TIRO-2110 file (N, C-alpha, C; in Angstrom, 1 decimal):
// TIRO-2110
-50.5, 144.5, 91.7, N, 1, A
-50.4, 143.0, 91.4, CA, 1, A
-51.7, 142.5, 90.8, C, 1, A
-52.7, 143.3, 90.7, N, 2, A
-54.0, 142.8, 90.2, CA, 2, A
-54.1, 143.3, 88.8, C, 2, A
-54.7, 142.5, 87.8, N, 3, A
-55.1, 143.0, 86.4, CA, 3, A
-55.8, 144.4, 86.5, C, 3, A
-55.7, 145.3, 85.6, N, 4, A
-56.2, 146.5, 85.6, CA, 4, A
-57.8, 146.5, 85.7, C, 4, A
-58.4, 145.6, 85.0, N, 5, A
-59.9, 145.5, 85.0, CA, 5, A
-60.4, 145.2, 86.4, C, 5, A
-59.7, 144.2, 87.0, N, 6, A
-60.0, 143.7, 88.3, CA, 6, A
-59.8, 144.9, 89.3, C, 6, A
-58.7, 145.6, 89.1, N, 7, A
-58.4, 146.7, 90.0, CA, 7, A
-59.4, 147.7, 90.0, C, 7, A
-60.0, 148.0, 88.8, N, 8, A
-61.0, 149.0, 88.7, CA, 8, A
-62.3, 148.6, 89.5, C, 8, A
-62.6, 147.3, 89.4, N, 9, A
-63.8, 146.7, 90.1, CA, 9, A
-63.5, 146.9, 91.6, C, 9, A
-62.3, 146.5, 92.1, N, 10, A
-62.0, 146.6, 93.5, CA, 10, A
-62.2, 148.0, 94.0, C, 10, A
-61.7, 149.0, 93.2, N, 11, A
-61.8, 150.5, 93.6, CA, 11, A
-63.3, 150.9, 93.7, C, 11, A
-64.1, 150.4, 92.8, N, 12, A
-65.5, 150.7, 92.9, CA, 12, A
-66.1, 150.1, 94.1, C, 12, A
-65.9, 148.9, 94.5, N, 13, A
-66.4, 148.2, 95.7, CA, 13, A
-65.9, 149.0, 96.9, C, 13, A
-64.7, 149.5, 96.9, N, 14, A
-64.2, 150.2, 98.0, CA, 14, A
-64.8, 151.6, 98.2, C, 14, A
-65.5, 152.0, 97.2, N, 15, A
-66.2, 153.4, 97.4, CA, 15, A
-67.6, 153.2, 98.1, C, 15, A
-68.1, 151.9, 98.3, N, 16, A
-69.2, 151.7, 99.0, CA, 16, A
-69.1, 151.9, 100.5, C, 16, A
-70.1, 152.4, 101.2, N, 17, A
-69.9, 152.7, 102.6, CA, 17, A
-69.7, 151.4, 103.4, C, 17, A
-68.8, 151.4, 104.3, N, 18, A
-68.5, 150.3, 105.1, CA, 18, A
-67.7, 149.2, 104.5, C, 18, A
-67.2, 149.5, 103.3, N, 19, A
-66.4, 148.4, 102.6, CA, 19, A
-64.9, 148.9, 102.5, C, 19, A
-64.0, 148.3, 103.1, N, 20, A
-62.6, 148.7, 103.1, CA, 20, A
-61.9, 148.1, 101.9, C, 20, A
-60.6, 148.4, 101.8, N, 21, A
-59.8, 148.0, 100.7, CA, 21, A
-59.7, 146.4, 100.7, C, 21, A
-59.5, 145.7, 101.8, N, 22, A
-59.3, 144.3, 101.9, CA, 22, A
-60.7, 143.6, 101.5, C, 22, A
-61.8, 144.2, 102.0, N, 23, A
-63.1, 143.6, 101.8, CA, 23, A
-63.4, 143.7, 100.2, C, 23, A
-63.1, 144.9, 99.7, N, 24, A
-63.3, 145.2, 98.3, CA, 24, A
-62.4, 144.1, 97.4, C, 24, A
-61.2, 143.9, 97.8, N, 25, A
-60.4, 142.9, 97.0, CA, 25, A
-61.0, 141.6, 97.1, C, 25, A
-61.5, 141.3, 98.3, N, 26, A
-62.0, 139.9, 98.6, CA, 26, A
-63.3, 139.6, 97.6, C, 26, A
-64.1, 140.7, 97.5, N, 27, A
-65.3, 140.7, 96.7, CA, 27, A
-64.8, 140.5, 95.2, C, 27, A
-63.9, 141.3, 94.8, N, 28, A
-63.5, 141.2, 93.3, CA, 28, A
-62.9, 139.9, 93.0, C, 28, A
-62.0, 139.3, 93.9, N, 29, A
-61.4, 137.9, 93.6, CA, 29, A
-62.4, 136.9, 93.6, C, 29, A
-63.5, 137.0, 94.5, N, 30, A
-64.5, 136.0, 94.5, CA, 30, A
-65.3, 136.0, 93.2, C, 30, A
-65.7, 137.2, 92.7, N, 31, A
-66.4, 137.3, 91.4, CA, 31, A
-65.6, 136.7, 90.3, C, 31, A
-64.3, 136.9, 90.3, N, 32, A
-63.4, 136.4, 89.2, CA, 32, A
-63.4, 134.9, 89.1, C, 32, A
-63.3, 134.3, 90.3, N, 33, A
-63.2, 132.8, 90.5, CA, 33, A
-64.5, 132.1, 90.5, C, 33, A
-65.6, 132.8, 90.7, N, 34, A
-67.0, 132.1, 90.8, CA, 34, A
-67.5, 131.7, 89.5, C, 34, A
-68.0, 130.6, 89.4, N, 35, A
-68.5, 130.0, 88.1, CA, 35, A
-70.0, 129.9, 88.1, C, 35, A
-70.6, 130.5, 89.0, N, 36, A
-72.2, 130.3, 89.1, CA, 36, A
-72.9, 131.4, 88.3, C, 36, A
-72.2, 132.3, 87.7, N, 37, A
-72.9, 133.4, 87.0, CA, 37, A
-73.2, 134.5, 87.8, C, 37, A
-72.7, 134.6, 89.0, N, 38, A
-73.0, 135.7, 89.9, CA, 38, A
-72.7, 137.1, 89.3, C, 38, A
-71.4, 137.1, 88.8, N, 39, A
-70.9, 138.4, 88.3, CA, 39, A
-71.8, 139.0, 87.2, C, 39, A
-72.3, 138.0, 86.2, N, 40, A
-73.1, 138.5, 85.2, CA, 40, A
-74.5, 138.9, 85.8, C, 40, A
-75.1, 138.2, 86.7, N, 41, A
-76.4, 138.5, 87.3, CA, 41, A
-76.3, 139.8, 88.1, C, 41, A
-75.2, 140.0, 88.8, N, 42, A
-75.0, 141.2, 89.6, CA, 42, A
-74.9, 142.4, 88.7, C, 42, A
-74.1, 142.2, 87.6, N, 43, A
-73.9, 143.3, 86.7, CA, 43, A
-75.2, 143.7, 86.0, C, 43, A
-76.0, 142.8, 85.6, N, 44, A
-77.3, 143.0, 85.0, CA, 44, A
-78.3, 143.8, 85.9, C, 44, A
-78.3, 143.3, 87.2, N, 45, A
-79.2, 144.0, 88.2, CA, 45, A
-78.7, 145.5, 88.5, C, 45, A
-77.4, 145.6, 88.5, N, 46, A
-76.9, 147.0, 88.8, CA, 46, A
-77.1, 148.0, 87.6, C, 46, A
-77.2, 147.5, 86.5, N, 47, A
-77.4, 148.3, 85.2, CA, 47, A
-78.8, 148.9, 85.4, C, 47, A
-79.8, 148.1, 85.8, N, 48, A
-81.1, 148.6, 85.8, CA, 48, A
-81.6, 149.1, 87.2, C, 48, A
-80.7, 149.2, 88.2, N, 49, A
-81.1, 149.6, 89.5, CA, 49, A
-81.6, 151.0, 89.6, C, 49, A
-80.9, 152.0, 89.1, N, 50, A
-81.3, 153.4, 89.3, CA, 50, A
-82.6, 153.6, 88.4, C, 50, A
-82.7, 152.8, 87.3, N, 51, A
-84.0, 153.1, 86.5, CA, 51, A
-85.2, 152.4, 87.1, C, 51, A
-84.9, 151.2, 87.7, N, 52, A
-86.0, 150.4, 88.2, CA, 52, A
-86.5, 150.8, 89.6, C, 52, A
-85.6, 151.3, 90.4, N, 53, A
-85.9, 151.7, 91.8, CA, 53, A
-85.9, 153.2, 91.9, C, 53, A
-87.1, 153.8, 92.3, N, 54, A
-87.4, 155.2, 92.3, CA, 54, A
-87.9, 155.6, 93.7, C, 54, A
-87.9, 156.9, 94.0, N, 55, A
-88.5, 157.4, 95.2, CA, 55, A
-90.0, 157.3, 95.1, C, 55, A
-90.7, 156.8, 96.2, N, 56, A
-92.1, 156.7, 96.1, CA, 56, A
-92.7, 158.1, 95.9, C, 56, A
-93.6, 158.3, 95.0, N, 57, A
-94.1, 159.6, 94.7, CA, 57, A
-95.0, 160.2, 95.8, C, 57, A
-95.4, 159.4, 96.8, N, 58, A
-96.2, 159.9, 97.9, CA, 58, A
-95.3, 160.1, 99.2, C, 58, A
-94.4, 159.3, 99.5, N, 59, A
-93.7, 159.4, 100.7, CA, 59, A
-92.2, 159.6, 100.6, C, 59, A
-91.5, 159.2, 99.5, N, 60, A
-90.1, 159.3, 99.3, CA, 60, A
-89.4, 158.0, 99.6, C, 60, A
-90.1, 156.9, 100.1, N, 61, A
-89.5, 155.7, 100.2, CA, 61, A
-89.1, 155.1, 98.9, C, 61, A
-88.4, 154.0, 98.9, N, 62, A
-88.0, 153.3, 97.7, CA, 62, A
-89.1, 152.5, 97.2, C, 62, A
-89.2, 152.5, 95.8, N, 63, A
-90.4, 151.9, 95.2, CA, 63, A
-90.0, 151.5, 93.8, C, 63, A
-90.8, 150.5, 93.2, N, 64, A
-90.7, 150.1, 91.8, CA, 64, A
-92.1, 150.6, 91.1, C, 64, A
-92.0, 150.9, 89.9, N, 65, A
-93.2, 151.4, 89.2, CA, 65, A
-94.2, 150.2, 89.0, C, 65, A
-95.5, 150.5, 89.3, N, 66, A
-96.5, 149.4, 89.2, CA, 66, A
-97.0, 149.4, 87.7, C, 66, A
-98.1, 148.6, 87.5, N, 67, A
-98.6, 148.4, 86.2, CA, 67, A
-99.1, 149.7, 85.5, C, 67, A
-99.5, 150.6, 86.3, N, 68, A
-100.0, 151.9, 85.8, CA, 68, A
-98.9, 153.0, 85.6, C, 68, A
-97.6, 152.5, 85.9, N, 69, A
-96.6, 153.5, 85.7, CA, 69, A
-96.2, 154.4, 86.9, C, 69, A
-96.9, 154.2, 88.1, N, 70, A
-96.7, 155.0, 89.2, CA, 70, A
-95.7, 154.3, 90.1, C, 70, A
-94.8, 155.1, 90.7, N, 71, A
-93.9, 154.6, 91.7, CA, 71, A
-94.4, 154.8, 93.2, C, 71, A
-95.1, 153.7, 93.7, N, 72, A
-95.8, 153.7, 95.0, CA, 72, A
-95.1, 152.6, 95.8, C, 72, A
-94.6, 152.9, 97.0, N, 73, A
-93.9, 151.9, 97.8, CA, 73, A
-95.0, 151.0, 98.4, C, 73, A
-94.4, 149.8, 99.0, N, 74, A
-95.3, 148.8, 99.5, CA, 74, A
-96.0, 149.3, 100.8, C, 74, A
-95.4, 150.3, 101.6, N, 75, A
-96.0, 150.8, 102.8, CA, 75, A
-97.2, 151.7, 102.3, C, 75, A
-97.0, 152.6, 101.4, N, 76, A
-98.1, 153.5, 101.0, CA, 76, A
-99.3, 152.7, 100.2, C, 76, A
-98.9, 151.5, 99.6, N, 77, A
-99.9, 150.7, 98.9, CA, 77, A
-100.7, 149.8, 100.0, C, 77, A
-100.2, 149.7, 101.2, N, 78, A
-100.9, 148.9, 102.2, CA, 78, A
-102.0, 149.6, 102.8, C, 78, A
-103.1, 149.3, 102.5, N, 79, A
-104.3, 149.9, 103.1, CA, 79, A
-104.6, 149.7, 104.6, C, 79, A
-103.8, 148.6, 105.1, N, 80, A
-104.0, 148.4, 106.6, CA, 80, A
-103.2, 149.3, 107.4, C, 80, A
-102.4, 150.1, 106.8, N, 81, A
-101.6, 151.1, 107.6, CA, 81, A
-102.5, 152.2, 108.0, C, 81, A
-102.2, 152.8, 109.2, N, 82, A
-103.0, 153.9, 109.7, CA, 82, A
-102.7, 155.1, 109.1, C, 82, A
-103.7, 155.8, 108.6, N, 83, A
-103.5, 157.1, 108.0, CA, 83, A
-103.5, 158.3, 109.0, C, 83, A
-103.9, 157.9, 110.2, N, 84, A
-103.9, 158.9, 111.3, CA, 84, A
-102.5, 159.4, 111.9, C, 84, A
-101.5, 158.6, 111.6, N, 85, A
-100.2, 159.0, 112.0, CA, 85, A
-99.2, 159.1, 110.8, C, 85, A
-98.4, 160.1, 110.9, N, 86, A
-97.4, 160.2, 109.8, CA, 86, A
-96.0, 160.5, 110.4, C, 86, A
-95.2, 159.6, 110.2, N, 87, A
-93.9, 159.6, 110.8, CA, 87, A
-92.8, 160.3, 109.7, C, 87, A
-92.3, 161.3, 110.2, N, 88, A
-91.3, 162.0, 109.3, CA, 88, A
-89.9, 161.6, 109.7, C, 88, A
-89.1, 161.1, 108.7, N, 89, A
-87.7, 160.7, 108.8, CA, 89, A
-86.9, 161.4, 107.9, C, 89, A
-85.5, 161.4, 108.3, N, 90, A
-84.6, 162.0, 107.4, CA, 90, A
-84.2, 161.3, 106.2, C, 90, A
-84.1, 160.0, 106.3, N, 91, A
-83.7, 159.2, 105.1, CA, 91, A
-84.3, 157.8, 105.2, C, 91, A
-84.2, 157.1, 104.1, N, 92, A
-84.9, 155.8, 103.9, CA, 92, A
-84.4, 154.8, 105.0, C, 92, A
-83.1, 154.9, 105.2, N, 93, A
-82.5, 154.0, 106.2, CA, 93, A
-83.1, 154.0, 107.5, C, 93, A
-83.6, 155.3, 107.9, N, 94, A
-84.3, 155.5, 109.2, CA, 94, A
-85.7, 154.9, 109.2, C, 94, A
-86.4, 155.0, 108.0, N, 95, A
-87.7, 154.3, 107.9, CA, 95, A
-87.5, 152.9, 108.0, C, 95, A
-86.6, 152.3, 107.4, N, 96, A
-86.3, 150.8, 107.5, CA, 96, A
-86.1, 150.4, 108.9, C, 96, A
-85.3, 151.2, 109.7, N, 97, A
-84.9, 150.9, 111.1, CA, 97, A
-86.3, 150.9, 111.9, C, 97, A
-87.1, 151.9, 111.7, N, 98, A
-88.3, 152.0, 112.5, CA, 98, A
-89.2, 150.8, 112.1, C, 98, A
-89.3, 150.4, 110.8, N, 99, A
-90.0, 149.2, 110.5, CA, 99, A
-89.6, 147.9, 111.2, C, 99, A
-88.2, 147.8, 111.3, N, 100, A
-87.7, 146.6, 111.9, CA, 100, A
-88.2, 146.6, 113.4, C, 100, A
-88.4, 147.7, 114.0, N, 101, A
-88.8, 147.8, 115.4, CA, 101, A
-90.1, 147.1, 115.7, C, 101, A
-91.0, 147.1, 114.6, N, 102, A
-92.3, 146.5, 114.7, CA, 102, A
-93.3, 147.3, 115.7, C, 102, A
-92.9, 148.6, 116.0, N, 103, A
-93.6, 149.4, 116.9, CA, 103, A
-94.5, 150.4, 116.2, C, 103, A
-94.5, 150.5, 115.0, N, 104, A
-95.3, 151.6, 114.2, CA, 104, A
-96.0, 151.0, 113.1, C, 104, A
-97.3, 151.4, 112.9, N, 105, A
-98.1, 150.9, 111.8, CA, 105, A
-98.8, 152.0, 111.1, C, 105, A
-98.2, 153.2, 111.2, N, 106, A
-98.7, 154.3, 110.4, CA, 106, A
-98.0, 154.5, 109.0, C, 106, A
-98.1, 155.7, 108.6, N, 107, A
-97.4, 156.1, 107.3, CA, 107, A
-96.2, 157.0, 107.5, C, 107, A
-95.5, 157.2, 106.4, N, 108, A
-94.2, 158.0, 106.6, CA, 108, A
-94.2, 159.0, 105.6, C, 108, A
-93.2, 159.9, 105.8, N, 109, A
-92.6, 160.9, 104.8, CA, 109, A
-91.1, 161.0, 105.0, C, 109, A
-90.4, 160.8, 103.9, N, 110, A
-88.9, 160.9, 104.0, CA, 110, A
-88.5, 162.3, 103.4, C, 110, A
-87.8, 162.9, 104.2, N, 111, A
-87.3, 164.4, 103.9, CA, 111, A
-86.2, 164.2, 102.9, C, 111, A
-85.3, 163.2, 103.0, N, 112, A
-84.2, 163.1, 102.1, CA, 112, A
-83.0, 163.8, 102.5, C, 112, A
-83.1, 164.8, 103.4, N, 113, A
-82.0, 165.6, 103.9, CA, 113, A
-82.4, 166.3, 105.2, C, 113, A
-81.4, 166.7, 105.9, N, 114, A
-81.6, 167.5, 107.1, CA, 114, A
-81.0, 168.9, 107.1, C, 114, A
-81.4, 169.8, 107.9, N, 115, A
-80.8, 171.0, 107.9, CA, 115, A
-79.3, 170.8, 108.2, C, 115, A
-78.4, 171.5, 107.5, N, 116, A
-77.0, 171.4, 107.7, CA, 116, A
-76.3, 172.6, 107.1, C, 116, A
-76.2, 173.7, 107.9, N, 117, A
-75.6, 174.9, 107.4, CA, 117, A
-74.2, 174.7, 106.9, C, 117, A
-73.4, 173.7, 107.5, N, 118, A
-72.1, 173.4, 107.0, CA, 118, A
-72.0, 172.8, 105.6, C, 118, A
-73.1, 172.1, 105.3, N, 119, A
-73.2, 171.5, 104.0, CA, 119, A
-74.1, 172.4, 103.0, C, 119, A
-74.4, 173.6, 103.5, N, 120, A
-75.1, 174.5, 102.6, CA, 120, A
-76.6, 174.1, 102.5, C, 120, A
-77.2, 173.3, 103.4, N, 121, A
-78.6, 172.9, 103.3, CA, 121, A
-79.4, 173.8, 104.3, C, 121, A
-80.1, 174.6, 103.8, N, 122, A
-81.0, 175.5, 104.6, CA, 122, A
-82.5, 175.2, 104.6, C, 122, A
-83.3, 175.9, 105.3, N, 123, A
-84.7, 175.7, 105.3, CA, 123, A
-85.4, 175.5, 103.9, C, 123, A
-84.9, 176.3, 103.0, N, 124, A
-85.5, 176.4, 101.7, CA, 124, A
-85.2, 175.0, 100.9, C, 124, A
-84.3, 174.3, 101.4, N, 125, A
-83.9, 173.0, 100.7, CA, 125, A
-84.6, 171.8, 101.3, C, 125, A
-85.6, 172.0, 102.3, N, 126, A
-86.3, 170.9, 102.8, CA, 126, A
-87.7, 170.8, 102.1, C, 126, A
-88.3, 169.7, 101.9, N, 127, A
-89.5, 169.6, 101.2, CA, 127, A
-90.7, 169.9, 102.1, C, 127, A
-90.8, 171.0, 102.7, N, 128, A
-91.8, 171.3, 103.7, CA, 128, A
-93.2, 171.4, 103.0, C, 128, A
-93.2, 172.0, 101.8, N, 129, A
-94.5, 172.1, 101.0, CA, 129, A
-95.1, 170.8, 100.8, C, 129, A
-94.2, 169.8, 100.3, N, 130, A
-94.6, 168.5, 100.0, CA, 130, A
-95.1, 167.8, 101.1, C, 130, A
-94.4, 168.0, 102.3, N, 131, A
-94.9, 167.4, 103.6, CA, 131, A
-96.2, 167.9, 104.0, C, 131, A
-96.5, 169.1, 103.9, N, 132, A
-97.8, 169.7, 104.2, CA, 132, A
-98.9, 169.1, 103.2, C, 132, A
-98.6, 169.0, 102.0, N, 133, A
-99.6, 168.4, 101.1, CA, 133, A
-99.8, 167.0, 101.4, C, 133, A
-98.8, 166.2, 101.9, N, 134, A
-98.9, 164.9, 102.3, CA, 134, A
-99.8, 164.7, 103.6, C, 134, A
-99.6, 165.7, 104.5, N, 135, A
-100.4, 165.7, 105.7, CA, 135, A
-101.9, 165.9, 105.4, C, 135, A
-102.2, 166.9, 104.5, N, 136, A
-103.5, 167.1, 104.1, CA, 136, A
-104.1, 166.0, 103.3, C, 136, A
-103.4, 165.3, 102.4, N, 137, A
-104.0, 164.2, 101.7, CA, 137, A
-104.3, 163.0, 102.4, C, 137, A
-103.4, 162.8, 103.5, N, 138, A
-103.8, 161.6, 104.3, CA, 138, A
-104.7, 161.8, 105.4, C, 138, A
-104.8, 163.1, 105.8, N, 139, A
-105.7, 163.4, 106.9, CA, 139, A
-105.1, 163.0, 108.2, C, 139, A
-103.8, 163.0, 108.3, N, 140, A
-103.1, 162.6, 109.5, CA, 140, A
-103.4, 163.6, 110.6, C, 140, A
-103.6, 163.0, 111.9, N, 141, A
-103.9, 163.8, 113.0, CA, 141, A
-102.7, 164.0, 113.9, C, 141, A
-101.7, 163.1, 113.8, N, 142, A
-100.4, 163.3, 114.6, CA, 142, A
-99.3, 163.1, 113.6, C, 142, A
-98.3, 164.1, 113.7, N, 143, A
-97.0, 164.0, 113.0, CA, 143, A
-95.9, 163.6, 114.0, C, 143, A
-95.3, 162.5, 113.7, N, 144, A
-94.2, 162.1, 114.6, CA, 144, A
-92.9, 162.6, 113.9, C, 144, A
-92.1, 163.4, 114.6, N, 145, A
-90.8, 163.9, 114.0, CA, 145, A
-89.7, 162.9, 114.5, C, 145, A
-89.3, 162.1, 113.6, N, 146, A
-88.4, 161.0, 113.9, CA, 146, A
-87.0, 161.3, 113.3, C, 146, A
-86.7, 162.6, 113.2, N, 147, A
-85.2, 162.8, 112.7, CA, 147, A
-84.3, 162.4, 113.8, C, 147, A
-83.1, 162.1, 113.5, N, 148, A
-82.1, 161.6, 114.4, CA, 148, A
-81.8, 162.7, 115.5, C, 148, A
-81.4, 162.1, 116.7, N, 149, A
-81.1, 163.0, 117.9, CA, 149, A
-79.7, 163.7, 117.7, C, 149, A
-79.4, 164.1, 116.5, N, 150, A
-78.0, 164.8, 116.3, CA, 150, A
-78.4, 166.3, 116.3, C, 150, A
-77.4, 167.2, 116.2, N, 151, A
-77.5, 168.6, 116.0, CA, 151, A
-78.4, 169.0, 114.9, C, 151, A
-78.1, 168.3, 113.7, N, 152, A
-78.9, 168.6, 112.5, CA, 152, A
-80.3, 168.1, 112.6, C, 152, A
-80.4, 166.9, 113.2, N, 153, A
-81.7, 166.3, 113.4, CA, 153, A
-82.7, 167.1, 114.2, C, 153, A
-82.1, 167.6, 115.3, N, 154, A
-82.9, 168.4, 116.3, CA, 154, A
-83.3, 169.8, 115.7, C, 154, A
-82.3, 170.3, 115.0, N, 155, A
-82.6, 171.6, 114.2, CA, 155, A
-83.7, 171.4, 113.2, C, 155, A
-83.7, 170.3, 112.5, N, 156, A
-84.7, 170.0, 111.5, CA, 156, A
-86.1, 169.8, 112.2, C, 156, A
-86.1, 169.1, 113.3, N, 157, A
-87.3, 168.9, 114.0, CA, 157, A
-87.9, 170.2, 114.6, C, 157, A
-87.2, 171.1, 115.0, N, 158, A
-87.6, 172.4, 115.5, CA, 158, A
-88.2, 173.2, 114.4, C, 158, A
-87.5, 173.3, 113.2, N, 159, A
-88.0, 173.9, 112.1, CA, 159, A
-89.4, 173.4, 111.5, C, 159, A
-89.5, 172.0, 111.5, N, 160, A
-90.7, 171.5, 111.1, CA, 160, A
-91.9, 171.7, 112.1, C, 160, A
-91.5, 171.7, 113.4, N, 161, A
-92.6, 172.0, 114.4, CA, 161, A
-93.1, 173.4, 114.1, C, 161, A
-92.3, 174.4, 113.8, N, 162, A
-92.6, 175.8, 113.6, CA, 162, A
-93.5, 175.9, 112.3, C, 162, A
-93.1, 175.2, 111.3, N, 163, A
-93.7, 175.2, 110.0, CA, 163, A
-95.2, 174.5, 110.0, C, 163, A
-95.2, 173.4, 110.8, N, 164, A
-96.4, 172.6, 110.9, CA, 164, A
-97.4, 173.0, 111.9, C, 164, A
-97.0, 173.9, 112.9, N, 165, A
-97.8, 174.3, 114.0, CA, 165, A
-99.1, 174.9, 113.5, C, 165, A
-99.1, 175.9, 112.6, N, 166, A
-100.3, 176.5, 112.1, CA, 166, A
-101.4, 175.5, 111.5, C, 166, A
-100.9, 174.3, 111.0, N, 167, A
-101.9, 173.3, 110.4, CA, 167, A
-102.9, 172.9, 111.5, C, 167, A
-102.5, 172.8, 112.7, N, 168, A
-103.4, 172.4, 113.8, CA, 168, A
-103.3, 170.8, 114.1, C, 168, A
-102.2, 170.1, 113.5, N, 169, A
-102.1, 168.7, 113.8, CA, 169, A
-101.3, 168.6, 115.2, C, 169, A
-101.4, 167.4, 115.8, N, 170, A
-100.7, 167.1, 116.9, CA, 170, A
-99.2, 166.8, 116.5, C, 170, A
-98.2, 167.4, 117.1, N, 171, A
-96.8, 167.1, 116.8, CA, 171, A
-96.2, 166.5, 118.1, C, 171, A
-95.4, 165.5, 117.7, N, 172, A
-94.7, 164.7, 118.8, CA, 172, A
-93.3, 164.4, 118.3, C, 172, A
-92.4, 164.2, 119.1, N, 173, A
-91.0, 163.9, 118.9, CA, 173, A
-90.6, 162.6, 119.5, C, 173, A
-89.8, 161.8, 118.8, N, 174, A
-89.4, 160.5, 119.4, CA, 174, A
-88.7, 160.7, 120.7, C, 174, A
-88.9, 160.0, 121.6, N, 175, A
-88.4, 160.1, 123.0, CA, 175, A
-86.9, 159.7, 123.1, C, 175, A
-86.3, 160.0, 124.2, N, 176, A
-84.9, 159.6, 124.4, CA, 176, A
-84.8, 158.1, 124.4, C, 176, A
-83.7, 157.6, 124.3, N, 177, A
-83.4, 156.1, 124.2, CA, 177, A
-82.5, 155.8, 123.0, C, 177, A
-82.5, 156.7, 122.0, N, 178, A
-81.5, 156.6, 121.0, CA, 178, A
-80.3, 157.5, 121.3, C, 178, A
-79.2, 156.9, 121.2, N, 179, A
-78.0, 157.6, 121.6, CA, 179, A
-77.9, 159.0, 120.9, C, 179, A
-77.5, 160.1, 121.7, N, 180, A
-77.3, 161.4, 121.1, CA, 180, A
-76.3, 161.3, 120.0, C, 180, A
-76.5, 162.0, 118.9, N, 181, A
-75.5, 161.9, 117.8, CA, 181, A
-75.5, 160.7, 117.0, C, 181, A
-76.3, 159.6, 117.4, N, 182, A
-76.3, 158.4, 116.6, CA, 182, A
-77.4, 158.5, 115.5, C, 182, A
-77.3, 157.5, 114.6, N, 183, A
-78.2, 157.3, 113.5, CA, 183, A
-79.3, 156.2, 113.9, C, 183, A
-80.5, 156.5, 113.5, N, 184, A
-81.6, 155.5, 113.7, CA, 184, A
-81.2, 154.2, 113.0, C, 184, A
-80.5, 154.3, 112.0, N, 185, A
-80.2, 153.1, 111.2, CA, 185, A
-79.5, 152.0, 112.0, C, 185, A
-78.7, 152.4, 113.0, N, 186, A
-77.9, 151.5, 113.8, CA, 186, A
-78.5, 151.2, 115.1, C, 186, A
-79.7, 151.7, 115.4, N, 187, A
-80.3, 151.5, 116.7, CA, 187, A
-80.9, 150.1, 116.8, C, 187, A
-80.9, 149.5, 118.0, N, 188, A
-81.6, 148.2, 118.1, CA, 188, A
-83.1, 148.3, 118.1, C, 188, A
-83.7, 147.1, 117.9, N, 189, A
-85.2, 147.3, 117.9, CA, 189, A
-85.9, 147.7, 119.2, C, 189, A
-85.4, 147.2, 120.3, N, 190, A
-85.9, 147.6, 121.6, CA, 190, A
-85.8, 149.1, 121.8, C, 190, A
-84.6, 149.6, 121.5, N, 191, A
-84.4, 151.1, 121.7, CA, 191, A
-85.3, 151.9, 120.9, C, 191, A
-85.5, 151.5, 119.7, N, 192, A
-86.4, 152.2, 118.7, CA, 192, A
-87.9, 152.1, 119.2, C, 192, A
-88.2, 151.0, 119.7, N, 193, A
-89.6, 150.7, 120.2, CA, 193, A
-89.9, 151.6, 121.3, C, 193, A
-88.9, 151.7, 122.3, N, 194, A
-89.2, 152.6, 123.4, CA, 194, A
-89.2, 154.0, 123.0, C, 194, A
-88.4, 154.4, 122.1, N, 195, A
-88.3, 155.8, 121.6, CA, 195, A
-89.6, 156.2, 121.0, C, 195, A
-90.3, 155.3, 120.3, N, 196, A
-91.5, 155.6, 119.6, CA, 196, A
-92.6, 155.6, 120.7, C, 196, A
-92.7, 154.7, 121.6, N, 197, A
-93.7, 154.6, 122.6, CA, 197, A
-93.7, 155.8, 123.5, C, 197, A
-92.4, 156.3, 123.8, N, 198, A
-92.3, 157.4, 124.8, CA, 198, A
-92.2, 158.7, 124.0, C, 198, A
-92.7, 158.9, 122.8, N, 199, A
-92.6, 160.2, 122.1, CA, 199, A
-93.3, 161.3, 122.9, C, 199, A
-92.9, 162.6, 122.8, N, 200, A
-93.4, 163.6, 123.5, CA, 200, A
-93.9, 164.7, 122.5, C, 200, A
-94.9, 165.4, 123.0, N, 201, A
-95.5, 166.5, 122.2, CA, 201, A
-94.6, 167.7, 122.1, C, 201, A
-94.5, 168.3, 120.9, N, 202, A
-93.6, 169.5, 120.7, CA, 202, A
-94.4, 170.7, 120.8, C, 202, A
-93.7, 171.8, 121.2, N, 203, A
-94.4, 173.1, 121.3, CA, 203, A
-93.9, 173.8, 120.0, C, 203, A
-94.8, 174.1, 119.0, N, 204, A
-94.3, 174.8, 117.8, CA, 204, A
-93.6, 176.1, 118.0, C, 204, A
-93.9, 176.7, 119.2, N, 205, A
-93.2, 178.1, 119.4, CA, 205, A
-91.7, 177.9, 119.9, C, 205, A
-91.4, 176.7, 120.1, N, 206, A
-90.0, 176.4, 120.5, CA, 206, A
-89.7, 176.5, 122.0, C, 206, A
END
């Protein structure tokens, strides 16, 4: 019942996470009827999105290139952040969730993926070498392993504990409080705050 062009737009919206067919159709119909120029503005921003937003070259968070051409995120550029703590997360959404808790003022490292044998992601696919370089460059004394409390997240934390043990830094794991199998992205601020405050030291030997 929809024109082909609008139907294609609706199908694209429906491919976004959390957007169902009805919501996608509502988005498309709104853009067609809106006279404020939203569709043109949205289209222009989307065209430059992947080019303008890049992974931070230091931690993997999202960043825009600065005047010198470097992609440094706002957290890494903030000299008020503590360099003594480095929080390792699986994805950018986890970093954002921890930031919303207001319980952490250190720095981050985003892995970008977790160990997942079913998806063909093994130890060699994790950026362990870059993480070690990041630890040494920041002089971090404590590494907080904040991967999610899922099977893949726990396996990733154990692997990192073994790999980072010989460096001599203090290793800790976020405490319970986050539901098992859940994502940090959807945890509330109080739960994340308690999880960070109650983190425990990990034994590299397993």
